[in-house]
C-alpha positions as CSV (number, residue, x, y, z in Angstrom):
1,M,4.1,-32.8,-7.8
2,I,3.4,-30.0,-10.0
3,A,-0.5,-30.4,-10.3
4,F,0.0,-30.2,-6.3
5,I,1.4,-27.0,-5.8
6,N,-1.0,-25.8,-8.2
7,T,-4.0,-26.8,-6.3
8,F,-1.9,-25.4,-3.0
9,L,-2.2,-22.0,-4.2
10,S,-5.1,-22.0,-5.8
11,Y,-6.9,-23.0,-1.4
12,L,-4.4,-20.7,-0.5
13,I,-5.5,-17.7,-2.8
14,L,-8.9,-18.4,-1.9
15,V,-8.6,-18.2,1.9
16,V,-6.9,-14.9,1.9
17,I,-8.8,-13.6,-0.5
18,S,-11.5,-14.6,1.8
19,M,-9.7,-13.6,5.0
20,V,-9.5,-10.3,3.8
21,V,-13.1,-9.6,3.0
22,I,-14.4,-10.6,6.1
23,V,-11.5,-8.2,7.5
24,V,-13.5,-5.5,5.5
25,A,-16.9,-6.3,6.2
26,V,-16.5,-6.1,9.9
27,I,-14.5,-3.2,9.6
28,C,-17.5,-2.0,7.7
29,G,-19.7,-2.8,10.1
30,K,-18.5,-1.4,12.6
31,K,-18.0,2.1,11.4
32,L,-21.9,1.7,10.3
33,R,-22.6,0.3,14.3
34,E,-21.3,3.3,15.2
35,M,-23.1,6.2,12.8
36,K,-26.2,4.2,13.9
37,D,-24.9,4.5,17.6
38,A,-24.5,8.5,17.2
39,K,-27.4,9.1,15.2
40,N,-29.6,8.1,18.1
41,E,-27.5,9.5,21.1
42,G,-28.2,12.9,19.7
43,A,-32.1,12.0,18.7
44,M,-31.8,10.4,22.8
45,K,-30.1,13.5,23.6
46,A,-32.9,16.5,21.1
47,D,-35.7,14.2,22.6
48,A,-34.8,15.0,26.4
49,S,-34.7,18.3,25.6
50,D,-38.1,19.2,23.8
51,K,-39.3,16.6,27.1
52,K,-37.8,19.2,29.5
53,E,-39.0,22.1,27.2
54,Q,-42.5,20.6,28.1
């Protein structure tokens, strides 16, 4: 019975750690994508204003 509990707890810890890593990866990916979109939007506005001046 002790071996079962030890095995169960070790897999439970592994699952929890995996879930934490996944959540952190999703949050970082979302922030990076938002920064990239904001940068592209600024570049597009600059291109549009350059074209208007010409």
